[in-house]
C-alpha positions in Angstrom: -13.6 -4.1 2.0 -10.8 -5.3 -0.3 -10.2 -2.6 -3.0 -10.9 -3.6 -6.5 -9.3 -2.5 -9.8 -12.8 -1.3 -10.8 -13.0 0.9 -7.7 -9.7 2.5 -8.5 -10.6 3.0 -12.2 -13.9 4.7 -11.2 -12.0 6.9 -8.7 -9.5 7.9 -11.3 -12.3 8.8 -13.8 -14.2 10.7 -11.2 -11.1 12.7 -10.2 -9.9 13.2 -13.9 -6.6 11.4 -13.1 -6.0 10.9 -16.8 -4.9 14.5 -17.0 -1.2 15.2 -16.4 -2.0 18.3 -14.3 -4.2 16.3 -11.9 -1.5 13.6 -11.7 1.1 16.3 -10.9 -1.2 17.6 -8.1 -1.3 14.1 -6.6 2.5 13.9 -6.7 2.9 17.3 -5.1 0.4 16.5 -2.3 2.2 13.2 -1.6 5.6 14.9 -1.5 4.2 17.6 0.8 2.9 15.0 3.2 6.3 13.3 3.2 8.2 16.5 3.9 5.8 17.3 6.7 6.4 13.9 8.3 10.1 13.6 7.4 9.6 10.0 6.3 7.3 8.1 4.1 4.6 6.1 5.8 4.3 3.4 3.1 6.6 1.7 0.6 4.2 0.4 -2.1 5.6 -2.9 -3.5 3.8 -3.0 -6.8 4.4 -4.7 -10.1 1.0 -4.5 -11.8 -0.8 -1.3 -11.0 0.1 1.8 -13.0 -1.0 5.0 -14.6 -4.4 6.4 -13.5 -5.2 3.6 -11.1 -1.9 4.1 -9.2 -2.6 7.8 -8.9 -6.1 7.1 -7.6 -4.6 4.8 -5.0 -2.0 7.3 -3.9 -4.8 9.9 -3.7 -6.8 7.6 -1.4 -3.8 7.2 0.9 -3.1 10.9 0.9 -6.7 11.7 1.8 -6.3 9.5 4.8 -3.1 11.3 5.8 -0.5 8.8 4.5 2.5 9.5 2.3 3.5 6.8 -0.2 6.8 5.9 -1.7 6.3 4.4 -5.2 8.9 3.7 -7.8 8.0 6.9 -9.7 10.3 8.7 -7.2 13.3 7.1 -8.8 13.5 6.3 -12.5 16.3 3.8 -11.9 14.1 1.6 -9.8 11.2 1.8 -12.2 12.8 -0.8 -14.4 12.3 -4.5 -14.8 16.1 -5.2 -14.9 17.4 -6.8 -11.7 20.8 -5.2 -11.0 22.9 -4.5 -7.9 22.4 -0.7 -8.5 18.6 -1.0 -8.7 18.6 -3.1 -5.5 20.7 -0.5 -3.7 18.3 2.2 -4.7 15.3 0.2 -3.6 16.9 -0.4 -0.2 17.5 3.3 0.1 13.8 4.0 -0.7 12.6 1.3 1.6 14.7 2.5 4.5 12.9 5.9 4.2 9.5 4.2 4.9 7.7 3.0 8.1 5.9 0.1 6.5 5.6 -2.0 3.3 2.5 -2.9 1.5 2.9 -5.9 -0.8 0.4 -5.4 -3.6 -1.1 -8.4 -5.2 -3.9 -9.0 -7.8 -4.4 -12.6 -6.6 -3.8 -14.7 -3.5 -0.5 -15.9 -5.1 2.9 -14.3 -4.8 4.0 -12.0 -7.6 7.1 -12.3 -9.6 9.9 -9.7 -10.1 11.1 -7.4 -7.4 8.1 -7.7 -5.1 9.1 -10.9 -3.2 12.7 -9.5 -2.8 11.3 -6.2 -1.4 9.0 -8.1 1.0 11.8 -10.2 2.3 14.2 -7.3 2.7 11.7 -5.0 4.4 10.3 -7.8 6.7 13.8 -8.3 8.1 14.7 -4.7 8.2 11.5 -3.5 9.8 10.8 -6.3 12.3 7.6 -7.3 10.5 6.0 -4.0 9.5 4.7 -5.5 6.3 1.3 -6.6 5.1 -0.3 -7.9 1.9 -2.4 -5.3 0.0 -4.8 -7.1 -2.4 -6.4 -5.3 -5.3 -8.8 -7.8 -6.7 -11.2 -8.0 -9.7 -14.3 -8.8 -7.7 -15.3 -7.3 -4.3 -14.5 -9.4 -1.3 -14.9 -8.8 2.4 -11.8 -10.6 3.5 -8.6 -12.1 1.9 -6.6 -15.2 2.4 -3.2 -15.4 0.8 -1.6 -18.6 -0.5 1.9 -19.7 0.4 4.0 -17.2 2.2 1.4 -14.5 1.6 -0.8 -16.3 4.1 1.5 -15.6 7.0 1.0 -11.8 6.7 -1.9 -9.6 7.7 -3.7 -7.8 4.8 -4.9 -4.3 4.2 -8.5 -3.3 3.6 -10.3 0.0 3.2 -13.1 0.4 5.7 -15.3 2.9 7.5 -13.3 4.6 10.3 -16.3 6.1 12.1 -20.0 6.7 12.1 -19.5 10.0 10.2 -18.7 8.1 6.9 -15.0 8.7 7.0 -12.9 5.9 5.4 -9.4 4.7 6.3 -7.1 1.8 5.7 -7.1 -1.0 8.2 -4.6 -3.9 8.8 -6.5 -7.2 9.2 -5.3 -10.4 10.7 -6.9 -13.6 9.4 -8.3 -14.4 12.9 -10.7 -11.4 12.5 -8.7 -8.7 14.4 -7.9 -5.4 12.9 -6.1 -2.1 13.7 -6.1 1.2 11.8 -3.1 1.5 9.5 -1.8 4.7 11.3 -1.7 2.8 14.7 0.0 -0.2 13.0 2.7 2.0 11.5 3.3 3.9 14.8 3.5 1.1 17.4 5.7 -1.9 18.0 2.7 -3.8 19.4 -0.6 -2.1 18.3 -3.8 -2.8 20.1 -5.9 -5.0 17.8 -9.7 -5.0 17.9 -12.2 -7.7 17.0 -13.9 -7.2 13.6 -17.6 -7.1 13.8 -19.2 -9.8 11.7 -22.6 -9.0 10.2 
């Protein structure tokens, strides 16, 4: 499934992520995962999601075992100003990550830093980038417009028959691979998505 802003709001409400103490727990758990692994799994390229919804999303990633770099780690990059210093700090942050998720609220490309981050990381990581749609209405699949259409996209799907959920990277052709395998391998083994 493609995550929706409503799903993240509901998750934030259920987990009381409007409370600073709960948000701090999410930060600490994320940092502990990063320290354990020695490197962030994901650089979250985001220009629209903030506050409680962002904490709910980081919490979902952490529950699946992924550490996430967001611009809250560095106040200098959490600014709309485009400067050489901010670009250098973003490069440093991105170089500490295995993959980049380009968040979008629509099928169209975002403005601001996000396209620059995608271009830099795509070149630096040999393609370990995908589009991460957060939509208003639930959808089963996603098709990006323009350059977003050349990338795979991230969904949140059942991992097994026990009801465990995880993040999956989907190709438009209907193949998918679990995010952990996509991050770990140069050429992950893709599986066909079952259509119901």
